[in-house]
C-alpha positions as CSV (number, residue, x, y, z in Angstrom):
1,M,9.1,-12.5,-24.5
2,S,8.1,-11.6,-28.0
3,A,4.6,-10.3,-28.9
4,T,3.6,-13.5,-30.7
5,S,4.5,-15.7,-27.7
6,T,2.7,-13.4,-25.3
7,L,-0.4,-13.5,-27.6
8,A,-0.2,-17.3,-27.7
9,V,0.0,-17.6,-23.9
10,T,-3.0,-15.3,-23.4
11,H,-5.1,-17.5,-25.7
12,L,-4.1,-20.7,-23.8
13,V,-4.8,-19.4,-20.3
14,P,-8.6,-19.7,-20.6
15,L,-8.2,-23.2,-21.9
16,A,-6.2,-24.2,-18.9
17,K,-8.8,-22.8,-16.5
18,E,-11.5,-25.1,-18.0
19,L,-9.6,-28.2,-16.9
20,D,-10.6,-29.9,-13.7
21,E,-7.5,-29.5,-11.4
22,N,-8.5,-32.6,-9.4
23,K,-8.6,-35.0,-12.4
24,V,-5.4,-35.8,-14.2
25,T,-5.3,-38.5,-16.9
26,P,-2.7,-39.6,-19.4
27,G,-5.2,-39.5,-22.2
28,V,-5.0,-41.2,-25.6
29,L,-1.4,-40.1,-26.2
30,G,-0.3,-41.7,-23.0
31,F,-2.1,-45.0,-23.9
32,I,-0.5,-45.0,-27.4
33,V,3.0,-44.4,-26.0
34,F,2.5,-47.1,-23.3
35,A,1.2,-49.6,-26.0
36,L,4.2,-48.8,-28.2
37,I,6.6,-49.4,-25.4
38,G,4.8,-52.7,-24.5
39,G,4.9,-53.8,-28.2
40,A,8.6,-53.0,-28.4
41,V,9.4,-55.0,-25.2
42,W,7.4,-57.9,-26.6
43,L,9.3,-57.8,-29.9
44,L,12.7,-57.6,-28.1
45,M,11.8,-60.6,-25.9
46,K,10.7,-62.6,-28.9
47,S,14.0,-61.8,-30.7
48,M,16.1,-62.6,-27.6
49,N,14.3,-65.9,-27.2
50,K,15.0,-66.8,-30.9
51,H,18.7,-65.8,-30.5
52,M,19.1,-67.8,-27.2
53,K,17.7,-70.9,-28.9
54,K,20.5,-70.7,-31.4
55,V,23.2,-70.8,-28.7
56,D,24.9,-74.2,-28.5
57,F,27.0,-74.1,-25.4
58,E,28.6,-77.2,-23.9
59,E,31.0,-76.7,-21.1
60,G,34.2,-78.6,-21.8
61,P,36.8,-79.9,-19.4
62,E,39.1,-77.4,-17.7
63,P,42.4,-76.9,-19.5
64,A,45.2,-79.0,-18.0
65,K,47.3,-77.2,-15.4
66,A,51.1,-77.1,-15.3
67,P,52.5,-80.3,-13.9
68,G,54.3,-80.3,-10.6
69,P,53.3,-80.1,-7.0
70,A,55.0,-76.7,-6.4
71,S,52.4,-74.9,-8.6
72,A,49.5,-76.1,-6.5
73,D,51.1,-75.0,-3.2
74,R,52.1,-71.5,-4.4
75,P,49.6,-68.6,-4.1
76,K,48.6,-66.9,-7.3
77,G,50.9,-64.1,-8.4
78,E,54.1,-65.6,-6.9
79,S,56.8,-66.8,-9.1
80,P,58.9,-69.9,-8.4
81,A,62.1,-69.1,-6.4
């Protein structure tokens, strides 16, 4: 540890002893961070809702399968013999 860091720690120790050890709160910074995260989530949901409204999806009929009764009886992956 350098001399400056030791000096800084010795000045911070009395400040830490003044805190009530039974009371821990997030403070103003915690509230600001929480509010920013909440605002970001709100904006993301608003944007997602706008993009989902643009989606025009209509399910079409399934593509026609190969004609012939042998293809329906055969399990997938087997080739005709």
